[in-house]
All heavy atoms as a GROMACS GRO file, in nm:
protein
  466
    1MET      N    1   0.084  -0.118   0.000
    1MET     CA    2   0.000   0.000   0.000
    1MET      C    3   0.089   0.124   0.000
    1MET      O    4   0.179   0.138   0.081
    1MET     CB    5  -0.090  -0.002   0.122
    1MET     CG    6  -0.177   0.117   0.134
    1MET     SD    7  -0.281   0.100   0.282
    1MET     CE    8  -0.408   0.210   0.238
    2LYS      N    9   0.062   0.215  -0.089
    2LYS     CA   10   0.140   0.338  -0.099
    2LYS      C   11   0.078   0.447  -0.013
    2LYS      O   12  -0.042   0.449   0.011
    2LYS     CB   13   0.149   0.383  -0.244
    2LYS     CG   14   0.225   0.285  -0.330
    2LYS     CD   15   0.242   0.336  -0.470
    2LYS     CE   16   0.320   0.234  -0.551
    2LYS     NZ   17   0.349   0.283  -0.683
    3ARG      N   18   0.163   0.540   0.030
    3ARG     CA   19   0.116   0.650   0.113
    3ARG      C   20   0.187   0.778   0.070
    3ARG      O   21   0.306   0.776   0.037
    3ARG     CB   22   0.148   0.620   0.260
    3ARG     CG   23   0.107   0.727   0.357
    3ARG     CD   24  -0.043   0.732   0.373
    3ARG     NE   25  -0.076   0.829   0.476
    3ARG     CZ   26  -0.169   0.920   0.465
    3ARG    NH1   27  -0.242   0.927   0.356
    3ARG    NH2   28  -0.193   1.004   0.561
    4SER      N   29   0.114   0.888   0.070
    4SER     CA   30   0.171   1.019   0.036
    4SER      C   31   0.139   1.117   0.147
    4SER      O   32   0.031   1.111   0.208
    4SER     CB   33   0.112   1.071  -0.096
    4SER     OG   34   0.146   0.986  -0.201
    5TYR      N   35   0.233   1.205   0.175
    5TYR     CA   36   0.214   1.311   0.274
    5TYR      C   37   0.253   1.443   0.211
    5TYR      O   38   0.361   1.458   0.156
    5TYR     CB   39   0.304   1.289   0.397
    5TYR     CG   40   0.262   1.176   0.487
    5TYR    CD1   41   0.326   1.054   0.483
    5TYR    CD2   42   0.159   1.194   0.578
    5TYR    CE1   43   0.288   0.951   0.566
    5TYR    CE2   44   0.120   1.091   0.662
    5TYR     CZ   45   0.185   0.970   0.657
    5TYR     OH   46   0.147   0.868   0.739
    6ARG      N   47   0.163   1.542   0.221
    6ARG     CA   48   0.197   1.678   0.179
    6ARG      C   49   0.264   1.744   0.298
    6ARG      O   50   0.223   1.723   0.412
    6ARG     CB   51   0.071   1.755   0.139
    6ARG     CG   52   0.013   1.704   0.009
    6ARG     CD   53  -0.085   1.798  -0.059
    6ARG     NE   54  -0.050   1.938  -0.063
    6ARG     CZ   55   0.042   1.994  -0.142
    6ARG    NH1   56   0.112   1.919  -0.222
    6ARG    NH2   57   0.065   2.122  -0.139
    7PHE      N   58   0.365   1.825   0.270
    7PHE     CA   59   0.436   1.891   0.379
    7PHE      C   60   0.480   2.030   0.339
    7PHE      O   61   0.491   2.064   0.221
    7PHE     CB   62   0.558   1.808   0.422
    7PHE     CG   63   0.670   1.805   0.320
    7PHE    CD1   64   0.773   1.898   0.324
    7PHE    CD2   65   0.672   1.709   0.221
    7PHE    CE1   66   0.875   1.895   0.230
    7PHE    CE2   67   0.773   1.704   0.128
    7PHE     CZ   68   0.876   1.797   0.133
    8THR      N   69   0.504   2.110   0.442
    8THR     CA   70   0.563   2.243   0.428
    8THR      C   71   0.684   2.246   0.520
    8THR      O   72   0.677   2.196   0.633
    8THR     CB   73   0.462   2.352   0.468
    8THR    OG1   74   0.348   2.342   0.384
    8THR    CG2   75   0.522   2.491   0.453
    9ALA      N   76   0.793   2.302   0.473
    9ALA     CA   77   0.915   2.307   0.554
    9ALA      C   78   0.988   2.440   0.531
    9ALA      O   79   0.983   2.494   0.421
    9ALA     CB   80   1.008   2.192   0.519
   10THR      N   81   1.052   2.488   0.634
   10THR     CA   82   1.140   2.603   0.622
   10THR      C   83   1.281   2.547   0.611
   10THR      O   84   1.328   2.477   0.701
   10THR     CB   85   1.129   2.694   0.745
   10THR    OG1   86   0.994   2.736   0.759
   10THR    CG2   87   1.220   2.816   0.731
   11VAL      N   88   1.347   2.574   0.499
   11VAL     CA   89   1.479   2.517   0.473
   11VAL      C   90   1.582   2.628   0.454
   11VAL      O   91   1.548   2.740   0.418
   11VAL     CB   92   1.478   2.424   0.348
   11VAL    CG1   93   1.385   2.307   0.368
   11VAL    CG2   94   1.442   2.501   0.223
   12THR      N   95   1.708   2.593   0.479
   12THR     CA   96   1.819   2.685   0.456
   12THR      C   97   1.908   2.624   0.349
   12THR      O   98   1.953   2.510   0.363
   12THR     CB   99   1.900   2.704   0.585
   12THR    OG1  100   1.814   2.753   0.688
   12THR    CG2  101   2.014   2.802   0.563
   13ASP      N  102   1.931   2.697   0.244
   13ASP     CA  103   2.022   2.653   0.139
   13ASP      C  104   2.164   2.677   0.190
   13ASP      O  105   2.204   2.790   0.212
   13ASP     CB  106   1.997   2.732   0.010
   13ASP     CG  107   2.077   2.681  -0.107
   13ASP    OD1  108   2.193   2.637  -0.087
   13ASP    OD2  109   2.025   2.686  -0.219
   14LEU      N  110   2.240   2.568   0.210
   14LEU     CA  111   2.374   2.582   0.267
   14LEU      C  112   2.472   2.653   0.176
   14LEU      O  113   2.570   2.710   0.222
   14LEU     CB  114   2.429   2.444   0.305
   14LEU     CG  115   2.355   2.373   0.418
   14LEU    CD1  116   2.419   2.238   0.446
   14LEU    CD2  117   2.353   2.457   0.544
   15GLU      N  118   2.448   2.652   0.047
   15GLU     CA  119   2.538   2.720  -0.046
   15GLU      C  120   2.521   2.871  -0.044
   15GLU      O  121   2.617   2.945  -0.058
   15GLU     CB  122   2.518   2.665  -0.187
   15GLU     CG  123   2.560   2.519  -0.200
   15GLU     CD  124   2.537   2.462  -0.337
   15GLU    OE1  125   2.498   2.539  -0.428
   15GLU    OE2  126   2.556   2.341  -0.353
   16THR      N  127   2.396   2.917  -0.029
   16THR     CA  128   2.370   3.061  -0.032
   16THR      C  129   2.337   3.118   0.106
   16THR      O  130   2.343   3.240   0.125
   16THR     CB  131   2.252   3.093  -0.126
   16THR    OG1  132   2.134   3.032  -0.074
   16THR    CG2  133   2.279   3.042  -0.266
   17GLY      N  134   2.297   3.034   0.200
   17GLY     CA  135   2.258   3.080   0.333
   17GLY      C  136   2.117   3.135   0.339
   17GLY      O  137   2.073   3.181   0.443
   18LYS      N  138   2.045   3.131   0.228
   18LYS     CA  139   1.909   3.185   0.224
   18LYS      C  140   1.810   3.084   0.279
   18LYS      O  141   1.821   2.964   0.255
   18LYS     CB  142   1.870   3.222   0.082
   18LYS     CG  143   1.949   3.339   0.028
   18LYS     CD  144   1.900   3.378  -0.109
   18LYS     CE  145   1.981   3.495  -0.162
   18LYS     NZ  146   1.936   3.536  -0.294
   19ARG      N  147   1.710   3.136   0.351
   19ARG     CA  148   1.602   3.052   0.402
   19ARG      C  149   1.481   3.070   0.313
   19ARG      O  150   1.453   3.180   0.265
   19ARG     CB  151   1.566   3.093   0.545
   19ARG     CG  152   1.681   3.066   0.640
   19ARG     CD  153   1.640   3.096   0.779
   19ARG     NE  154   1.566   2.979   0.824
   19ARG     CZ  155   1.534   2.955   0.950
   19ARG    NH1  156   1.565   3.041   1.043
   19ARG    NH2  157   1.470   2.846   0.983
   20GLU      N  158   1.408   2.961   0.295
   20GLU     CA  159   1.286   2.968   0.215
   20GLU      C  160   1.188   2.864   0.265
   20GLU      O  161   1.225   2.768   0.331
   20GLU     CB  162   1.317   2.945   0.067
   20GLU     CG  163   1.370   2.807   0.036
   20GLU     CD  164   1.400   2.787  -0.112
   20GLU    OE1  165   1.334   2.850  -0.195
   20GLU    OE2  166   1.489   2.708  -0.142
   21GLN      N  167   1.062   2.887   0.233
   21GLN     CA  168   0.958   2.791   0.269
   21GLN      C  169   0.925   2.710   0.144
   21GLN      O  170   0.903   2.766   0.037
   21GLN     CB  171   0.834   2.862   0.320
   21GLN     CG  172   0.732   2.766   0.377
   21GLN     CD  173   0.625   2.838   0.456
   21GLN    OE1  174   0.622   2.961   0.460
   21GLN    NE2  175   0.538   2.764   0.518
   22VAL      N  176   0.923   2.578   0.158
   22VAL     CA  177   0.892   2.490   0.046
   22VAL      C  178   0.773   2.404   0.082
   22VAL      O  179   0.753   2.370   0.199
   22VAL     CB  180   1.012   2.401   0.007
   22VAL    CG1  181   1.127   2.483  -0.043
   22VAL    CG2  182   1.055   2.313   0.122
   23SER      N  183   0.694   2.371  -0.017
   23SER     CA  184   0.581   2.278  -0.002
   23SER      C  185   0.594   2.173  -0.109
   23SER      O  186   0.629   2.204  -0.224
   23SER     CB  187   0.447   2.351  -0.017
   23SER     OG  188   0.430   2.444   0.087
   24ASP      N  189   0.568   2.049  -0.073
   24ASP     CA  190   0.582   1.939  -0.168
   24ASP      C  191   0.504   1.820  -0.117
   24ASP      O  192   0.441   1.826  -0.010
   24ASP     CB  193   0.730   1.903  -0.184
   24ASP     CG  194   0.761   1.836  -0.317
   24ASP    OD1  195   0.666   1.798  -0.389
   24ASP    OD2  196   0.879   1.821  -0.349
   25THR      N  197   0.509   1.712  -0.191
   25THR     CA  198   0.446   1.587  -0.151
   25THR      C  199   0.552   1.479  -0.149
   25THR      O  200   0.630   1.465  -0.243
   25THR     CB  201   0.334   1.547  -0.250
   25THR    OG1  202   0.239   1.653  -0.256
   25THR    CG2  203   0.265   1.420  -0.205
   26ALA      N  204   0.556   1.404  -0.039
   26ALA     CA  205   0.649   1.291  -0.027
   26ALA      C  206   0.569   1.164  -0.050
   26ALA      O  207   0.463   1.144   0.008
   26ALA     CB  208   0.711   1.289   0.112
   27HIS      N  209   0.621   1.078  -0.137
   27HIS     CA  210   0.554   0.952  -0.170
   27HIS      C  211   0.634   0.836  -0.114
   27HIS      O  212   0.757   0.831  -0.129
   27HIS     CB  213   0.544   0.936  -0.322
   27HIS     CG  214   0.468   1.047  -0.388
   27HIS    ND1  215   0.331   1.055  -0.386
   27HIS    CD2  216   0.511   1.156  -0.454
   27HIS    CE1  217   0.292   1.163  -0.451
   27HIS    NE2  218   0.401   1.228  -0.493
   28PHE      N  219   0.566   0.743  -0.050
   28PHE     CA  220   0.628   0.626   0.008
   28PHE      C  221   0.566   0.501  -0.053
   28PHE      O  222   0.445   0.497  -0.079
   28PHE     CB  223   0.609   0.624   0.160
   28PHE     CG  224   0.672   0.742   0.229
   28PHE    CD1  225   0.600   0.858   0.251
   28PHE    CD2  226   0.804   0.738   0.269
   28PHE    CE1  227   0.658   0.967   0.313
   28PHE    CE2  228   0.864   0.847   0.331
   28PHE     CZ  229   0.791   0.962   0.352
   29ASP      N  230   0.646   0.397  -0.074
   29ASP     CA  231   0.598   0.272  -0.132
   29ASP      C  232   0.534   0.180  -0.030
   29ASP      O  233   0.486   0.073  -0.064
   29ASP     CB  234   0.712   0.197  -0.201
   29ASP     CG  235   0.760   0.268  -0.326
   29ASP    OD1  236   0.681   0.344  -0.386
   29ASP    OD2  237   0.877   0.250  -0.363
   30HIS      N  238   0.536   0.220   0.096
   30HIS     CA  239   0.481   0.138   0.202
   30HIS      C  240   0.416   0.230   0.306
   30HIS      O  241   0.433   0.351   0.302
   30HIS     CB  242   0.591   0.053   0.266
   30HIS     CG  243   0.707   0.135   0.312
   30HIS    ND1  244   0.804   0.182   0.225
   30HIS    CD2  245   0.742   0.181   0.434
   30HIS    CE1  246   0.893   0.253   0.292
   30HIS    NE2  247   0.857   0.254   0.418
   31VAL      N  248   0.344   0.172   0.397
   31VAL     CA  249   0.276   0.250   0.501
   31VAL      C  250   0.379   0.300   0.601
   31VAL      O  251   0.462   0.223   0.649
   31VAL     CB  252   0.171   0.163   0.573
   31VAL    CG1  253   0.106   0.241   0.686
   31VAL    CG2  254   0.066   0.116   0.475
   32VAL      N  255   0.377   0.430   0.627
   32VAL     CA  256   0.465   0.491   0.727
   32VAL      C  257   0.382   0.585   0.815
   32VAL      O  258   0.282   0.642   0.770
   32VAL     CB  259   0.582   0.570   0.663
   32VAL    CG1  260   0.675   0.479   0.588
   32VAL    CG2  261   0.533   0.680   0.574
   33SER      N  262   0.424   0.599   0.939
   33SER     CA  263   0.355   0.691   1.029
   33SER      C  264   0.393   0.835   0.994
   33SER      O  265   0.491   0.860   0.922
   33SER     CB  266   0.395   0.661   1.174
   33SER     OG  267   0.530   0.695   1.195
   34ARG      N  268   0.319   0.929   1.047
   34ARG     CA  269   0.350   1.070   1.024
   34ARG      C  270   0.488   1.105   1.080
   34ARG      O  271   0.564   1.179   1.019
   34ARG     CB  272   0.243   1.159   1.088
   34ARG     CG  273   0.110   1.150   1.016
   34ARG     CD  274   0.000   1.222   1.095
   34ARG     NE  275   0.019   1.365   1.102
   34ARG     CZ  276  -0.031   1.452   1.017
   34ARG    NH1  277  -0.106   1.410   0.918
   34ARG    NH2  278  -0.008   1.581   1.030
   35ALA      N  279   0.522   1.050   1.195
   35ALA     CA  280   0.652   1.077   1.257
   35ALA      C  281   0.765   1.022   1.169
   35ALA      O  282   0.866   1.089   1.149
   35ALA     CB  283   0.658   1.017   1.396
   36ASP      N  284   0.748   0.901   1.118
   36ASP     CA  285   0.851   0.842   1.031
   36ASP      C  286   0.861   0.920   0.900
   36ASP      O  287   0.970   0.938   0.846
   36ASP     CB  288   0.821   0.695   1.002
   36ASP     CG  289   0.844   0.607   1.123
   36ASP    OD1  290   0.914   0.650   1.218
   36ASP    OD2  291   0.792   0.494   1.124
   37ALA      N  292   0.748   0.968   0.849
   37ALA     CA  293   0.749   1.048   0.726
   37ALA      C  294   0.824   1.179   0.749
   37ALA      O  295   0.905   1.220   0.666
   37ALA     CB  296   0.606   1.076   0.680
   38ARG      N  297   0.801   1.243   0.863
   38ARG     CA  298   0.868   1.369   0.895
   38ARG      C  299   1.020   1.346   0.904
   38ARG      O  300   1.098   1.426   0.851
   38ARG     CB  301   0.815   1.426   1.027
   38ARG     CG  302   0.866   1.564   1.059
   38ARG     CD  303   0.803   1.622   1.186
   38ARG     NE  304   0.660   1.639   1.169
   38ARG     CZ  305   0.569   1.573   1.240
   38ARG    NH1  306   0.604   1.487   1.332
   38ARG    NH2  307   0.440   1.595   1.219
   39THR      N  308   1.061   1.236   0.964
   39THR     CA  309   1.204   1.203   0.973
   39THR      C  310   1.263   1.178   0.835
   39THR      O  311   1.371   1.229   0.802
   39THR     CB  312   1.225   1.079   1.062
   39THR    OG1  313   1.176   1.109   1.194
   39THR    CG2  314   1.370   1.039   1.070
   40ALA      N  315   1.193   1.102   0.752
   40ALA     CA  316   1.242   1.072   0.617
   40ALA      C  317   1.251   1.198   0.532
   40ALA      O  318   1.348   1.217   0.457
   40ALA     CB  319   1.151   0.969   0.549
   41ILE      N  320   1.154   1.287   0.544
   41ILE     CA  321   1.156   1.413   0.470
   41ILE      C  322   1.275   1.498   0.515
   41ILE      O  323   1.349   1.554   0.434
   41ILE     CB  324   1.023   1.489   0.489
   41ILE    CG1  325   0.908   1.413   0.420
   41ILE    CG2  326   1.034   1.632   0.436
   41ILE    CD1  327   0.770   1.458   0.463
   42GLY      N  328   1.297   1.507   0.645
   42GLY     CA  329   1.410   1.583   0.698
   42GLY      C  330   1.543   1.526   0.650
   42GLY      O  331   1.634   1.601   0.614
   43ASN      N  332   1.554   1.394   0.649
   43ASN     CA  333   1.677   1.330   0.601
   43ASN      C  334   1.702   1.360   0.454
   43ASN      O  335   1.815   1.388   0.413
   43ASN     CB  336   1.672   1.179   0.624
   43ASN     CG  337   1.682   1.142   0.769
   43ASN    OD1  338   1.724   1.221   0.852
   43ASN    ND2  339   1.641   1.020   0.802
   44GLU      N  340   1.596   1.355   0.374
   44GLU     CA  341   1.612   1.382   0.230
   44GLU      C  342   1.651   1.528   0.206
   44GLU      O  343   1.738   1.556   0.124
   44GLU     CB  344   1.484   1.348   0.155
   44GLU     CG  345   1.491   1.374   0.007
   44GLU     CD  346   1.601   1.300  -0.065
   44GLU    OE1  347   1.641   1.190  -0.021
   44GLU    OE2  348   1.650   1.352  -0.167
   45LEU      N  349   1.590   1.620   0.277
   45LEU     CA  350   1.626   1.761   0.262
   45LEU      C  351   1.771   1.785   0.302
   45LEU      O  352   1.844   1.862   0.239
   45LEU     CB  353   1.531   1.850   0.342
   45LEU     CG  354   1.389   1.860   0.286
   45LEU    CD1  355   1.298   1.930   0.386
   45LEU    CD2  356   1.386   1.930   0.153
   46SER      N  357   1.816   1.718   0.407
   46SER     CA  358   1.956   1.730   0.450
   46SER      C  359   2.050   1.676   0.343
   46SER      O  360   2.156   1.734   0.319
   46SER     CB  361   1.978   1.655   0.581
   46SER     OG  362   1.913   1.721   0.686
   47ARG      N  363   2.014   1.566   0.279
   47ARG     CA  364   2.097   1.510   0.172
   47ARG      C  365   2.109   1.608   0.055
   47ARG      O  366   2.208   1.609  -0.016
   47ARG     CB  367   2.039   1.378   0.122
   47ARG     CG  368   2.081   1.259   0.205
   47ARG     CD  369   2.048   1.129   0.138
   47ARG     NE  370   1.908   1.093   0.147
   47ARG     CZ  371   1.850   1.036   0.252
   47ARG    NH1  372   1.921   1.008   0.358
   47ARG    NH2  373   1.723   1.007   0.251
   48GLN      N  374   2.005   1.690   0.037
   48GLN     CA  375   2.007   1.791  -0.069
   48GLN      C  376   2.077   1.919  -0.025
   48GLN      O  377   2.072   2.019  -0.094
   48GLN     CB  378   1.863   1.823  -0.112
   48GLN     CG  379   1.789   1.709  -0.173
   48GLN     CD  380   1.644   1.743  -0.201
   48GLN    OE1  381   1.601   1.859  -0.194
   48GLN    NE2  382   1.565   1.642  -0.234
   49LYS      N  383   2.142   1.914   0.090
   49LYS     CA  384   2.211   2.031   0.149
   49LYS      C  385   2.115   2.147   0.174
   49LYS      O  386   2.149   2.264   0.153
   49LYS     CB  387   2.329   2.074   0.062
   49LYS     CG  388   2.435   1.968   0.048
   49LYS     CD  389   2.562   2.025  -0.007
   49LYS     CE  390   2.670   1.926  -0.030
   49LYS     NZ  391   2.688   1.815   0.052
   50ARG      N  392   1.994   2.110   0.217
   50ARG     CA  393   1.891   2.209   0.253
   50ARG      C  394   1.823   2.166   0.382
   50ARG      O  395   1.708   2.125   0.383
   50ARG     CB  396   1.788   2.221   0.141
   50ARG     CG  397   1.846   2.270   0.012
   50ARG     CD  398   1.751   2.271  -0.103
   50ARG     NE  399   1.614   2.239  -0.070
   50ARG     CZ  400   1.511   2.257  -0.150
   50ARG    NH1  401   1.529   2.306  -0.268
   50ARG    NH2  402   1.390   2.224  -0.115
   51PRO      N  403   1.894   2.170   0.496
   51PRO     CA  404   1.835   2.124   0.622
   51PRO      C  405   1.709   2.203   0.658
   51PRO      O  406   1.702   2.323   0.634
   51PRO     CB  407   1.946   2.143   0.724
   51PRO     CG  408   2.037   2.244   0.664
   51PRO     CD  409   2.027   2.228   0.516
   52ALA      N  410   1.614   2.132   0.714
   52ALA     CA  411   1.486   2.194   0.748
   52ALA      C  412   1.482   2.234   0.894
   52ALA      O  413   1.521   2.157   0.982
   52ALA     CB  414   1.372   2.096   0.719
   53ALA      N  415   1.437   2.356   0.921
   53ALA     CA  416   1.421   2.403   1.057
   53ALA      C  417   1.286   2.359   1.114
   53ALA      O  418   1.271   2.338   1.232
   53ALA     CB  419   1.432   2.555   1.062
   54GLN      N  420   1.188   2.343   1.026
   54GLN     CA  421   1.055   2.305   1.071
   54GLN      C  422   0.988   2.230   0.955
   54GLN      O  423   0.987   2.278   0.843
   54GLN     CB  424   0.973   2.428   1.106
   54GLN     CG  425   0.833   2.397   1.150
   54GLN     CD  426   0.756   2.523   1.182
   54GLN    OE1  427   0.804   2.634   1.161
   54GLN    NE2  428   0.636   2.507   1.232
   55ILE      N  429   0.932   2.114   0.987
   55ILE     CA  430   0.858   2.036   0.887
   55ILE      C  431   0.718   2.014   0.940
   55ILE      O  432   0.701   1.963   1.052
   55ILE     CB  433   0.925   1.900   0.860
   55ILE    CG1  434   1.067   1.920   0.809
   55ILE    CG2  435   0.841   1.818   0.763
   55ILE    CD1  436   1.148   1.792   0.801
   56THR      N  437   0.619   2.055   0.864
   56THR     CA  438   0.480   2.037   0.904
   56THR      C  439   0.410   1.951   0.800
   56THR      O  440   0.409   1.986   0.681
   56THR     CB  441   0.408   2.174   0.914
   56THR    OG1  442   0.482   2.257   1.004
   56THR    CG2  443   0.266   2.157   0.963
   57ILE      N  444   0.352   1.840   0.845
   57ILE     CA  445   0.270   1.755   0.757
   57ILE      C  446   0.134   1.824   0.746
   57ILE      O  447   0.070   1.854   0.847
   57ILE     CB  448   0.255   1.614   0.816
   57ILE    CG1  449   0.391   1.547   0.841
   57ILE    CG2  450   0.166   1.528   0.727
   57ILE    CD1  451   0.468   1.511   0.718
   58THR      N  452   0.090   1.850   0.623
   58THR     CA  453  -0.031   1.932   0.605
   58THR      C  454  -0.155   1.854   0.566
   58THR      O  455  -0.261   1.914   0.550
   58THR     CB  456  -0.005   2.041   0.499
   58THR    OG1  457   0.035   1.978   0.377
   58THR    CG2  458   0.101   2.137   0.545
   59ASP      N  459  -0.144   1.721   0.547
   59ASP     CA  460  -0.268   1.650   0.509
   59ASP      C  461  -0.328   1.574   0.623
   59ASP      O  462  -0.269   1.549   0.723
   59ASP     CB  463  -0.244   1.557   0.390
   59ASP     CG  464  -0.166   1.431   0.423
   59ASP    OD1  465  -0.117   1.421   0.536
   59ASP    OD2  466  -0.154   1.349   0.337
   0.00000   0.00000   0.00000
């Protein structure tokens, strides 16, 4: 069963130092809790060199 979570996050671009608010949808191939989704989203943003200060699941 697939699951999707819409989220909003405040991120900092490490290359420029600028902060911005982003909204997107995270898609998972399996059932995950909201807490696990928030952790996975934060990890992915960090891998993109855009650590999140706040992640809010909006759905």
